[in-house]
C-alpha positions in Angstrom: -0.1 0.2 0.1 1.3 3.4 -0.8 1.2 6.1 1.8 -0.6 9.2 0.7 0.4 12.6 2.1 -1.2 15.9 1.4 1.0 17.9 -1.0 0.0 21.6 -0.5 2.8 24.2 -0.4 1.6 26.8 2.0 2.8 30.5 2.5 4.7 30.9 5.9 2.2 31.1 8.9 3.0 32.3 12.4 0.7 31.6 15.2 0.6 33.3 18.5 -0.9 31.5 21.4 -2.7 33.2 24.3 0.4 32.4 26.4 2.6 34.4 24.0 0.3 37.4 23.5 -0.8 37.4 27.2 -4.5 37.6 26.6 -7.7 35.8 26.4 -8.4 32.8 23.8 -10.9 34.5 21.4 -10.1 37.3 19.0 -13.0 38.9 17.5 -11.6 41.7 15.2 -8.2 42.8 14.0 -7.1 46.4 12.7 -3.9 48.0 11.8 -2.9 51.5 12.9 -1.2 54.2 10.8 2.1 53.3 12.7 1.6 49.6 11.3 0.9 48.4 14.6 -1.7 45.6 15.1 -4.6 45.9 17.5 -6.9 43.0 18.3 -10.2 42.9 20.1 -9.7 40.0 22.5 -11.6 38.6 25.3 -9.4 40.0 27.9 -9.2 43.5 26.5 -7.4 45.4 23.8 -4.0 43.7 22.3 -1.4 45.8 20.8 1.5 44.3 18.7 4.3 46.2 17.4 6.2 43.2 15.6 8.1 42.2 18.8 5.9 42.9 22.0 2.5 42.4 22.8 0.6 44.8 25.3 -2.7 44.2 26.9 -5.1 47.2 27.8 -8.3 46.4 29.8 -11.3 48.4 29.1 -13.4 49.6 32.3 -15.2 46.8 33.9 -12.5 44.5 32.3 -14.8 42.9 29.8 -14.1 41.4 26.6 -13.4 43.5 23.7 -15.6 42.6 20.7 -14.7 45.0 18.1 -11.7 47.5 17.1 -10.9 49.9 14.4 -7.5 51.8 14.2 -8.1 55.2 12.4 -5.6 58.1 12.5 -4.3 58.7 16.1 -7.3 56.8 17.5 -8.1 53.3 18.2 -12.0 52.8 18.7 -13.1 49.8 20.6 -16.5 48.2 21.6 -17.3 46.0 24.4 -20.1 45.0 27.0 -21.9 48.1 27.9 -19.0 50.3 26.8 -17.6 51.9 23.7 -15.0 54.6 23.1 -11.5 55.2 21.9 -8.0 55.0 22.8 -5.1 57.6 22.4 -1.4 57.4 22.7 0.0 59.4 25.3 3.5 61.1 25.6 4.9 58.0 27.1 3.7 55.6 24.4 1.1 54.1 26.5 -2.7 54.1 25.3 -5.3 55.9 27.4 -8.9 55.2 27.1 -11.7 57.7 26.6 -15.2 56.4 27.1 -18.1 57.7 24.7 -20.9 56.0 26.4 -21.8 59.0 28.7 -22.0 61.2 25.6 -25.1 59.1 24.5 -28.3 60.9 24.9 -29.9 58.5 27.4 -28.7 55.3 28.8 -27.4 52.2 26.9 -29.8 49.4 26.5 -29.2 46.6 29.2 -26.9 44.0 28.1 -25.7 45.9 24.9 -22.5 44.8 23.3 -20.7 46.3 20.4 -19.7 43.9 17.7 -18.4 46.1 14.9 -17.1 49.5 14.0 -16.9 51.3 10.7 -15.9 54.8 9.8 -17.3 57.1 7.1 -15.9 60.4 6.6 -15.8 62.3 10.1 -18.2 59.7 11.5 -17.6 56.5 13.5 -20.3 53.9 13.5 -20.6 51.5 16.4 -22.9 48.6 16.1 -24.6 46.5 18.8 -27.5 44.1 18.1 -30.1 46.8 19.1 -28.7 50.2 17.8 -26.1 51.9 15.6 -24.3 54.9 17.1 -22.7 57.6 15.3 -19.7 59.4 16.9 -18.8 62.8 15.2 -15.1 63.1 15.3 -15.1 66.9 14.9 -17.8 67.9 17.4 -17.4 64.9 19.7 -21.1 64.3 19.7 -22.7 60.8 19.9 -26.1 59.9 18.6 -28.2 56.9 18.0 -29.1 56.7 14.2 -30.9 53.1 13.9 -32.7 51.2 16.4 -33.8 47.7 15.6 -34.5 44.5 17.4 -31.7 42.5 15.8 -28.9 43.9 13.9 -26.7 41.2 12.8 -24.0 42.7 11.0 -22.5 46.1 9.8 -20.8 46.8 6.6 -19.0 49.5 4.7 -18.9 49.8 0.9 -18.0 52.7 -1.2 -18.4 55.1 1.9 -21.7 53.9 2.6 -22.9 52.0 5.8 -25.0 48.9 5.3 -26.5 46.7 7.9 -28.6 43.5 8.0 -31.6 43.1 10.4 -32.6 39.6 11.1 -36.1 38.7 9.2 -36.1 42.2 7.7 -33.2 42.3 5.2 -30.3 44.3 4.1 -30.6 48.2 4.8 -28.4 51.3 3.8 -28.0 54.4 5.9 -28.8 57.4 3.7 -29.2 60.9 5.2 -28.7 59.6 8.6 -31.6 57.1 8.5 -31.7 53.3 7.6 -33.4 52.5 4.2 -34.2 48.8 3.2 -32.0 47.9 0.4 -33.0 44.2 -0.2 -35.9 42.8 1.6 -35.7 39.6 3.6 -38.1 37.8 1.2 -35.4 38.1 -1.3 -32.5 37.3 1.0 -34.4 34.5 2.5 -32.9 34.7 6.0 -29.3 34.0 4.8 -27.0 35.6 7.2 -24.5 38.0 5.3 -20.9 38.1 6.8 -19.3 40.5 4.4 -20.0 43.0 1.6 -17.4 44.1 -1.0 -17.5 46.4 -4.0 -17.3 44.4 -7.2 -17.4 44.9 -10.9 -18.3 48.6 -11.2 -21.5 49.3 -9.2 -22.2 45.8 -8.0 -21.7 44.6 -4.3 -20.3 41.2 -3.5 -22.2 39.4 -0.8 -20.7 36.6 1.2 -23.1 34.6 3.1 -22.4 32.2 6.0 -23.9 28.9 4.6 -25.1 29.7 0.9 -22.1 31.2 -1.0 -21.7 34.3 -2.9 -24.3 36.8 -4.3 -24.1 40.0 -6.2 -26.3 43.0 -5.4 -27.1 45.6 -7.9 -29.7 48.4 -7.2 -32.3 46.2 -5.4 -31.6 42.8 -6.9 -30.0 39.9 -5.2 -28.4 37.3 -7.5 -26.3 34.0 -6.8 -22.5 34.4 -8.0 -21.5 30.9 -8.4 -17.8 30.1 -8.3 -16.5 26.7 -9.2 -14.8 25.0 -6.2 -16.4 27.3 -3.7 -16.4 25.2 -0.2 -20.1 25.5 -0.1 -20.2 22.6 2.5 -18.5 24.9 5.0 -20.2 27.6 7.2 -18.1 30.7 7.5 -17.8 33.4 10.2 -15.6 36.1 8.5 -14.5 37.0 5.1 -12.3 39.5 3.3 -11.8 40.6 -0.4 -7.9 40.8 -0.7 -6.0 43.3 -2.6 -4.9 40.8 -5.2 -8.6 40.1 -6.0 -8.7 36.8 -4.1 -11.2 36.0 -1.3 -10.2 34.9 2.2 -13.0 33.0 4.0 -12.6 32.2 7.6 -14.7 29.2 8.5 -16.4 28.1 11.8 -14.8 24.6 11.9 -12.2 24.2 9.0 -9.8 27.1 9.1 -9.2 29.4 6.3 -9.9 29.1 2.6 -8.2 31.5 0.0 -9.6 31.3 -3.5 -10.1 33.5 -6.6 -13.3 34.2 -8.1 -12.5 32.3 -11.1 -12.9 29.1 -9.0 -9.3 28.2 -8.1 -8.6 27.4 -4.5 -5.1 29.0 -3.8 -4.7 27.1 -0.5 -6.6 26.0 2.6 -5.2 26.4 6.0 -6.4 24.4 9.1 -5.0 22.6 12.2 -2.0 21.9 12.6 -1.0 24.9 10.4 -3.5 27.0 12.4 -3.8 26.8 16.2 -7.6 26.5 15.9 -10.0 25.7 13.1 -12.6 28.7 14.0 -11.5 31.8 12.4 -13.5 34.7 13.9 -12.0 37.6 12.2 -9.9 38.1 9.0 -7.8 41.3 8.2 -5.1 42.2 5.5 -2.3 44.5 6.6 -0.5 46.9 4.3 2.2 44.2 3.5 -0.4 42.0 2.2 -0.3 39.7 5.2 -3.5 37.9 6.1 -4.3 38.0 10.0 -6.6 35.5 11.4 -8.5 36.1 14.8 -8.9 32.5 16.0 -11.2 31.1 18.7 -8.1 30.1 20.3 -5.1 32.2 19.1 -3.9 34.5 16.4 -2.5 33.6 12.9 -0.5 35.5 10.4 -0.4 34.2 6.9 2.5 35.7 4.8 0.3 35.6 1.6 2.9 37.8 -0.3 5.9 35.9 0.8 8.0 34.5 -2.1 8.4 31.2 0.0 6.0 28.4 0.0 6.4 25.7 2.7 5.3 22.1 2.7 4.9 20.9 6.3 5.1 17.0 6.9 3.0 17.5 10.2 2.5 13.9 10.8 5.8 12.5 9.6 4.5 10.6 6.6 7.3 11.7 4.4 10.2 12.4 6.7 13.6 14.3 6.2 14.2 15.4 2.4 17.5 14.7 1.3 17.2 15.3 -2.5 14.5 16.3 -5.0 14.0 16.7 -8.7 11.5 17.7 -11.2 11.1 16.0 -14.5 8.6 14.9 -17.1 6.0 16.8 -15.2 6.6 15.0 -11.9 8.0 16.2 -8.6 10.0 13.6 -6.9 11.3 13.8 -3.2 14.0 11.4 -1.9 13.6 11.2 2.0 14.7 9.0 4.9 11.6 7.1 4.3 11.5 6.5 0.5 10.8 8.1 -2.8 7.8 10.2 -3.2 6.0 11.7 -6.1 3.2 14.0 -7.3 2.2 15.9 -10.3 4.3 19.0 -10.6 2.5 22.4 -9.7 -0.5 20.6 -8.1 -1.9 20.2 -4.7 -2.1 16.6 -5.1 -1.1 14.3 -2.2 2.4 12.8 -2.3 2.5 9.1 -2.9 5.3 6.5 -2.2 6.7 4.9 -5.2 6.4 1.2 -4.4 9.5 -0.7 -3.5 11.5 2.4 -2.5 10.9 2.2 1.3 14.2 3.4 2.9 16.6 6.3 2.7 17.1 7.9 -0.6 20.4 9.7 -0.8 20.5 11.2 -4.3 18.4 11.6 -7.5 20.6 12.1 -10.6 19.5 12.5 -14.4 22.2 10.4 -16.2 22.1 10.1 -19.9 18.6 11.4 -19.7 17.5 8.5 -17.4 16.6 9.3 -13.6 18.5 7.0 -11.1 18.1 7.0 -7.2 20.9 6.4 -4.9 19.3 4.2 -2.0 20.6 2.6 1.0 19.7 -0.5 -0.5 21.4 0.1 -3.7 20.4 1.8 -6.8 17.0 2.1 -8.7 16.1 3.3 -12.2 13.1 5.4 -11.9 10.7 5.4 -14.8 7.6 7.8 -14.3 6.0 6.5 -11.1 7.7 3.0 -11.2 11.2 2.2 -9.6 13.2 -0.7 -10.9 15.9 -2.0 -8.5 18.9 -2.5 -10.7 21.7 -3.0 -8.0 21.3 -4.4 -4.5 24.7 -3.3 -3.1 25.2 -1.7 0.3 24.1 1.9 0.1 24.5 4.1 -3.1 25.5 7.7 -1.9 26.0 9.2 -5.5 26.4 8.5 -9.2 28.2 10.0 -12.2 28.7 9.5 -15.9 32.1 8.3 -16.9 33.2 6.8 -20.2 30.4 4.8 -21.7 28.9 3.9 -18.4 28.1 5.1 -14.8 30.2 4.9 -11.7 28.6 4.8 -8.3 29.9 5.9 -4.7 28.8 3.6 -2.0 29.3 3.1 1.8 32.3 1.0 1.1 33.7 1.8 -2.3 33.1 2.2 -5.9 31.2 0.3 -8.6 30.7 0.7 -12.4 28.4 -0.4 -14.8 27.9 0.2 -18.6 24.8 2.3 -19.5 23.8 0.0 -22.5 24.4 -3.3 -20.4 21.2 -5.3 -20.6 21.3 -6.4 -16.9 23.2 -3.2 -15.8 25.0 -5.4 -13.4 27.5 -3.1 -11.3 31.0 -4.5 -10.2 33.1 -3.1 -7.4 36.3 -1.8 -8.2 39.1 -3.8 -6.7 41.3 -2.6 -3.6 39.1 0.3 -2.8 36.7 0.3 0.3 36.5 4.1 1.3 33.0 5.4 1.5 32.1 7.9 -1.3 29.4 10.4 -0.4 30.3 13.2 -2.7 32.1 12.7 -6.1 32.8 14.5 -9.3 34.1 13.3 -12.6 37.3 15.1 -13.8 37.6 13.1 -17.1 37.2 9.6 -18.4 39.9 8.1 -16.2 40.0 10.4 -13.1 37.5 11.3 -10.4 37.6 13.3 -7.2 36.0 12.3 -4.0 35.7 13.5 -0.4 35.8 11.5 2.8 34.2 12.3 6.1 37.5 11.9 8.0 40.5 11.5 5.6 40.0 14.4 3.3 40.1 14.8 -0.4 41.1 12.0 -2.7 42.1 12.2 -6.5 41.6 8.6 -8.0 42.8 7.5 -11.2 40.9 4.3 -12.6 42.1 1.7 -15.2 40.7 1.6 -18.6 38.2 -1.2 -17.9 37.1 0.7 -14.6 37.8 -2.5 -12.6 40.2 -1.1 -10.4 42.3 2.0 -8.9 45.6 2.5 -10.5 46.6 5.5 -8.6 45.3 7.6 -5.6 46.5 10.9 -3.9 45.2 12.0 -0.7 44.9 15.7 0.1 44.5 16.3 3.8 42.1 19.2 5.3 42.7 21.7 8.2 40.0 23.7 10.1 36.4 22.5 10.6 35.2 20.2 8.1 31.5 20.5 9.1 31.2 16.6 9.2 33.3 16.1 6.2 34.6 18.2 3.5 32.5 18.4 0.2 34.1 18.2 -3.2 32.4 20.2 -6.1 33.1 21.5 -9.6 32.2 25.2 -10.1 32.9 26.8 -13.5 34.9 23.8 -14.5 37.3 24.2 -11.4 37.7 21.8 -8.8 36.9 23.1 -5.2 36.3 21.5 -1.8 34.5 23.4 1.1 34.6 23.1 4.8 32.9 25.1 7.4 35.7 27.6 7.6 36.9 28.0 3.9 36.6 27.1 0.3 39.7 25.7 -1.3 40.6 25.7 -5.0 42.7 23.0 -6.8 45.8 24.3 -8.4 46.8 21.9 -11.2 50.3 23.5 -11.8 50.9 23.2 -7.9 48.9 20.0 -7.3 47.4 21.5 -4.2 44.5 23.2 -2.8 44.7 26.8 -1.8 42.4 29.2 0.0 43.4 32.1 -2.2 40.6 32.2 -4.5 37.7 34.4 -5.4 35.0 32.0 -4.1 36.5 31.9 -0.7 37.0 35.5 -0.5 33.4 36.2 -1.3 31.9 33.4 1.1 34.3 34.5 4.0 31.8 37.3 4.9 28.9 34.6 5.2 27.9 32.9 8.4 28.2 29.4 7.1 27.1 26.5 9.3 28.6 23.6 7.5 30.8 22.4 4.7 27.8 21.7 2.6 27.9 23.0 -1.0 25.7 22.6 -4.1 26.4 23.5 -7.7 23.1 23.5 -9.6 22.3 23.3 -13.2 22.0 26.9 -13.7 25.8 27.3 -12.7 25.1 28.8 -9.4 27.0 27.7 -6.2 24.9 27.4 -3.0 25.9 27.2 0.6 24.1 27.3 4.0 24.2 29.9 6.9 22.6 30.4 10.2 19.8 33.0 9.1 20.4 32.9 5.1 21.2 30.8 2.1 24.1 32.1 0.1 24.6 31.7 -3.5 27.2 32.9 -6.0 27.0 33.3 -9.7 28.9 35.3 -12.4 27.6 38.8 -13.2 26.7 38.8 -16.9 27.8 42.3 -17.4 30.9 42.7 -15.3 31.9 39.2 -15.5 32.8 38.9 -11.8 31.4 36.6 -9.0 28.8 38.1 -7.2 27.5 36.7 -3.8 23.7 37.2 -2.8 21.6 35.6 0.0 18.0 34.3 0.6 16.5 35.2 4.0 15.5 31.6 5.2 16.4 31.1 8.8 17.7 27.8 10.0 14.8 27.1 12.3 12.6 26.7 9.1 15.0 24.2 7.3 16.4 22.3 10.2 18.3 19.2 8.9 21.3 17.1 10.0 24.5 19.0 9.6 26.2 18.2 6.3 23.0 17.0 4.6 21.8 20.4 3.8 20.4 20.5 0.1 18.9 22.5 -2.5 17.5 21.6 -6.0 16.6 23.6 -9.1 13.0 22.5 -9.9 12.2 25.0 -12.6 13.3 28.4 -14.1 14.6 30.3 -11.1 12.6 28.0 -8.7 14.4 26.1 -5.9 13.6 23.6 -3.3 15.1 23.2 0.0 14.9 20.0 2.1 14.4 19.8 5.8 13.6 17.4 8.5 9.9 18.1 8.3 9.2 18.7 4.5 10.8 21.4 2.3 10.6 25.2 1.3 10.0 26.4 -2.3 11.0 29.8 -3.4 11.7 31.7 -6.7 14.5 34.2 -7.6 14.7 37.0 -7.2 13.3 37.0 -3.7 11.6 40.4 -3.4 11.9 42.1 0.0 8.4 42.8 1.2 8.6 46.5 2.7 8.1 46.8 6.4 7.8 49.7 8.7 10.5 51.8 10.1 12.1 51.6 13.3 10.2 53.0 16.3 10.7 53.7 19.8 7.7 52.2 21.8 8.5 52.8 25.5 11.1 54.5 27.8 10.7 53.3 31.5 12.8 54.1 34.5 13.1 53.0 38.1 15.1 53.3 41.2 16.3 50.2 43.1 13.5 48.0 44.3 10.8 50.1 42.8 8.6 49.5 39.6 9.4 51.0 36.3 7.6 54.1 35.4 6.8 55.2 31.8 8.5 58.4 30.4 7.7 60.5 27.4 9.1 59.4 24.0 9.7 62.8 22.6 13.3 63.4 22.7 13.3 66.6 24.9 16.1 65.5 27.2 14.6 63.7 30.1 15.8 64.7 33.4 15.9 62.0 36.1 16.6 62.2 39.8 19.9 60.6 41.0 18.3 57.6 42.6 16.3 57.0 39.4 19.3 55.3 37.5 17.7 52.3 35.9 16.2 52.7 32.4 14.7 50.4 29.9 14.2 51.2 26.1 11.5 49.1 24.1 11.6 49.3 20.2 10.7 47.4 17.3 10.1 47.3 13.4 6.6 46.5 12.6 7.5 43.7 10.1 5.3 40.6 10.2 7.0 38.2 7.8 7.9 35.1 9.6 10.9 34.4 7.6 12.4 38.1 7.7 13.9 38.5 11.1 14.2 42.1 12.4 17.6 42.7 14.2 18.6 45.6 16.5 21.9 47.2 17.7 22.2 49.9 20.2 24.7 51.8 22.3 24.7 54.3 25.0 27.0 57.4 24.5 28.8 58.6 27.4 28.6 55.1 28.7 29.8 53.1 25.8 30.7 54.1 22.3 30.6 50.6 20.8 27.5 49.3 19.1 26.1 46.2 20.6 26.0 42.9 18.7 22.9 42.5 16.5 20.1 40.7 18.4 16.3 40.2 18.1 15.2 41.2 21.6 13.7 44.6 20.9 14.7 45.8 24.3 17.8 47.4 26.0 18.2 47.9 29.8 20.7 49.8 31.9 21.1 49.6 35.6 22.9 51.6 38.2 24.1 54.3 35.7 26.1 57.0 37.3 25.2 60.7 37.1 25.6 62.4 33.8 24.3 63.0 30.3 23.5 60.2 27.9 22.2 59.6 24.4 20.7 56.3 23.6 21.0 55.4 20.1 19.4 52.3 18.4 19.3 51.0 14.7 17.5 48.1 12.9 17.9 46.0 10.1 15.7 43.5 8.1 16.4 41.7 4.8 19.7 43.7 4.7 18.1 46.9 4.9 19.3 49.0 7.7 16.9 51.6 9.3 17.7 55.0 10.3 19.0 55.6 13.8 17.0 56.7 16.5 18.2 58.8 19.4 16.9 59.6 22.8 18.7 62.0 25.3 18.4 61.9 29.1 20.4 63.2 32.2 20.7 61.6 35.5 21.2 64.3 38.2 24.1 64.2 40.5 23.1 62.9 44.1 22.7 65.5 46.8 26.2 64.8 48.0 27.5 65.7 44.6 25.6 69.0 44.3 27.4 72.6 44.2 26.2 73.2 47.8 27.5 69.9 48.8 30.7 70.8 47.3 30.9 74.2 49.2 30.2 72.3 52.4 32.9 69.6 51.6 35.3 72.8 51.1 34.3 74.3 54.3 34.5 71.1 56.1 38.0 70.4 54.3 39.2 73.8 55.6 37.9 73.0 59.1 39.5 69.6 58.8 42.8 71.3 58.1 42.5 73.7 61.0 41.4 70.8 63.4 44.4 68.8 61.9 46.6 71.9 62.7 45.3 72.1 66.1 45.5 68.6 66.8 49.1 68.5 65.5 50.2 71.2 67.5 48.4 69.7 70.6 50.0 66.4 70.0 53.4 67.9 69.2 53.1 69.9 72.6 52.0 66.7 74.4 54.9 64.8 73.0 57.3 67.5 74.0 55.8 67.4 77.4 55.9 63.7 77.5 59.6 63.7 76.4 60.4 66.1 79.1 58.5 64.1 81.8 60.5 61.0 80.4 63.7 63.0 80.7 62.9 63.9 84.2 61.9 60.5 84.9 65.1 59.2 83.4 67.1 61.9 85.5 65.2 60.8 88.5 66.0 57.2 87.8 69.7 58.2 87.4 69.5 59.9 90.6 67.8 57.0 92.2 70.5 54.7 90.6 73.1 56.9 92.1 71.4 56.8 95.4 70.9 53.1 95.2 74.6 52.7 94.3 75.5 54.9 97.2 73.3 53.0 99.4 74.8 49.7 98.2 78.0 51.3 98.9 77.0 52.5 102.3 75.4 49.0 103.1 78.6 47.4 101.9 80.5 49.8 104.1 78.3 49.0 107.0 78.4 45.4 106.3 82.3 45.7 106.4 82.0 47.6 109.7 79.5 45.3 111.1 81.8 42.6 110.3 84.6 44.3 111.9 82.5 45.2 114.8 81.4 41.6 115.2 84.9 40.5 114.7 86.0 43.1 117.5 83.1 42.2 119.7 84.0 38.4 119.3 87.7 39.2 120.1 86.7 41.1 123.1 84.2 38.3 124.1 87.1 35.6 123.7 89.6 37.8 125.5 87.3 38.4 128.3 86.4 34.6 128.5 90.2 33.8 128.6 91.0 36.3 131.2 88.0 35.1 133.3 89.3 31.5 132.9 92.8 32.6 133.9 91.6 34.7 136.8 89.5 31.9 138.1 92.5 29.4 137.9 94.9 31.9 139.6 92.7 32.8 142.5 93.5 29.6 144.3 97.2 30.5 144.5 98.5 32.6 147.2 101.2 34.4 145.6 102.0 38.0 145.4 102.9 37.8 141.7 99.7 35.9 140.9 97.7 38.4 142.8 99.5 41.1 140.7 98.6 39.1 137.6 94.9 39.0 138.9 94.9 42.7 139.4 96.1 43.0 135.9 93.3 40.8 134.6 90.9 42.6 136.5 92.0 45.8 135.0 91.6 44.4 131.6 88.1 43.0 132.3 86.8 46.3 133.4 83.5 47.1 131.4 84.0 50.7 130.8 87.1 50.1 128.7 85.4 47.5 126.7 82.2 49.5 126.2 84.0 52.6 125.2 86.0 50.7 122.5 82.7 48.6 121.5 80.7 52.0 121.5 83.0 53.7 119.1 83.0 50.6 116.8 79.2 50.3 117.1 78.5 54.1 116.1 80.7 53.7 113.1 78.5 50.8 112.0 75.1 52.1 113.0 75.4 55.7 113.9 71.6 56.4 114.2 70.6 53.4 116.2 70.8 55.2 119.6 69.1 58.3 118.3 66.2 56.1 117.0 65.8 54.1 120.2 66.1 57.0 122.5 63.4 58.7 120.5 61.2 55.8 121.0 62.2 54.9 124.6 63.7 58.1 126.2 63.6 56.5 129.8 66.3 53.8 128.8 69.5 54.4 130.8 72.9 54.0 129.4 73.3 50.5 130.7 69.8 49.8 128.9 71.4 51.2 125.7 74.5 49.2 126.0 72.3 46.1 126.2 70.3 47.1 123.3 73.4 47.6 121.2 74.7 44.1 122.1 71.1 42.9 121.2 71.4 44.7 117.9 74.3 42.6 116.9 72.0 39.6 117.7 74.2 38.5 120.5 72.9 35.8 122.9 72.8 36.2 126.6 75.8 33.8 126.8 77.9 36.1 124.6 76.8 39.3 126.3 77.8 38.1 129.8 81.7 38.3 129.1 81.1 41.8 127.7 79.7 43.2 130.8 81.5 41.0 133.0 78.4 39.5 134.6 76.8 36.1 134.8 74.3 35.0 132.0 71.7 35.1 134.6 72.2 38.6 135.3 72.0 39.2 131.7 68.6 37.7 131.3 67.4 39.8 134.3 68.7 42.9 132.4 66.7 41.6 129.4 63.6 41.2 131.4 63.8 44.8 132.7 64.5 46.1 129.2 61.3 44.4 128.1 59.3 46.0 130.8 60.6 49.4 130.1 59.8 49.1 126.3 56.4 47.8 127.3 56.7 44.9 124.7 54.0 42.4 124.7 54.8 38.6 125.9 54.7 37.3 122.3 57.2 39.8 121.0 60.8 38.9 120.7 63.0 41.5 122.1 65.9 40.9 119.8 63.6 41.0 116.7 62.3 44.3 117.8 65.8 45.9 118.3 67.0 44.6 115.1 64.0 46.0 113.0 64.2 49.4 114.4 
């Protein structure tokens, strides 16, 4: 069974979902303003679109907007129990002015305004119960028609028409309604649109019954062959090119001419929804559809037509060719065909399921290179002539055909009955791209090993010689060999190299590489078509090079076709010539057709839509758009610019570049955001500049000046205060310095005095040490002298005791001499002198404390001062030890010492 796939090529379509435009699902009416912005009557309010950004404005009561009309500087809208107009303010935002209060009397309960038309200086608002006229010059609103069920409002040749259910079609003349065609003639057929047609006739489009013409009071059917009479339509529009756009209730959009040819039919999934509530044509010829769920833009005037394989029935298109009135597509799922220039469904040629790598006309015969070998194509029949492993490419050589496969080369004679192809010996490289230089030489490119020049033997049975040319730089999944103007080239992602026969090498020094070096190429894929043009593939464009017929030089041109519309595996990019100046580009999900030259559809000019500012942690506030040098406070140093080009071609990308003078003089990279933000700008004067480009056309540069004031701490008054504070600071520093200097001097003097005092104390200490040393020496001498006296007295006392027993005069004489030596006064005088030398102040101290002491008491104190025991004192005073103890006891009494006090310690510590 053959698969059948719808084969209709459609203009580019852009869908906007409610999530993208930020409004409700249903869109009832669409209009374009004089600034080329689009206005949509949406369930959530009024939508505004500038080509880049959507804005939603809510009407009072936040009800659904049912109708919209952009006229001059006003945007008129009608909603539930409300109608009026919007006007752009200085900051670019729209402000609403209600007209319902200008009506003489109140609105009818539940009134909704479903349509708006303009005639001269009057704007007509239509509800189901009334027609209201707003005089733009006087500002007055008046009711001109009151009926029970006004179903629709129309404008034809500066006249207003309306239909009343069960009464017929009316025209407004001299401010009142006149019946034009009665209901018996119309037979209750709901009219959805009226258009001027063929002189003074009016073309009427009905919801369910087709087309009619109105002339005077007549109502005649207007049969159009192919008109989708089975569909019910909600909206209709007579387009500028004479075709009719019909928005259906359940089957999308039909566009047909009045000769009966259906140009195309758009429905889901090409549209987000099959119910089209409104149809509008903008100045560029784009058809806008207000859907029951979303908004669609059909680029009817686009030079591109797109075939979308929505359900994956065809797959990725690797190659294509048109011949004998048949369009062939080679895809990853098989070989498909349909009659050329028709909307027939594509059908799979039986037996070709699998990957079709190439389609080649060789010797007037079409061949398909397939992953299962080679097929000869005869009309809609495919003959499997060779079942080798994967045929990449084919070419004529000698009297036969050579094939490049997954694992080598094979050859068969074109006139052979069985066309059996034989592999060439000793060659097993994969040959995806190949060109024939002559009957014995071919060139091929390999994914990893570069370029090969292969020389074959006469029988085409083996490779006689092979030369390998390496590659450098990015190969883009393999270099591709090609012949352009009878010269051999290969291309990588970086460069294009030309073969120099005299040097037997490839060089990047060639015109083709110089021309293509400015293109943003994304792979090494190259295609040379039958018209002699060389094509390569970029991020946003296709690039092609041919020779100028007058100047005879190579000229590069481009076709705006973004990568997102032709996504395919890198290295498998392809383009085919399918007619005179007609081309087909394959992609993962179908293909794109276009014709040269690609005429750029004019778009609007760059415009600044909003300027908003904020300070830290505050919401943005909109500012005026007129460039009268905006002045901002110092804390308001965040600014945002919103700009756009109102261009609605889905394949034409608007790009923008900007700079902020006095902040950065360099232009930003081109981008598509339509917005620039600057945060925490320092004080100063700035000029924002922005420019745009679309389809190689660069717009004028817009500029906007603004100033951010200095903060209060940078103002002139603040500077004066800073100067005074600086002077005061200098004075304080001077005062502080002098004070500190004086303090340092005083501290140094104090330190000097302290050092002098320390020196004096050191001298005193040394003197004291010296005196103490002298005293120690004297005390030692005193002690030695005292001990000598004690020893002497003890000896004499011993001798005296021994001599007393002898009764000899001589002995008695000796005893008298001993007594003389033992006399206390003499010992004391000698001891007293020595003691005074050692401790001269002692007697004065003890007399001052104890004036009642006698000389004998002082003598005992002196002996105790030397820490002498009673036993040692006794010989000095020539008394017994007991007598010494008695003297000590009496001395304690005189001094009033307590019992626990030690007499010797007390005297020694004086």
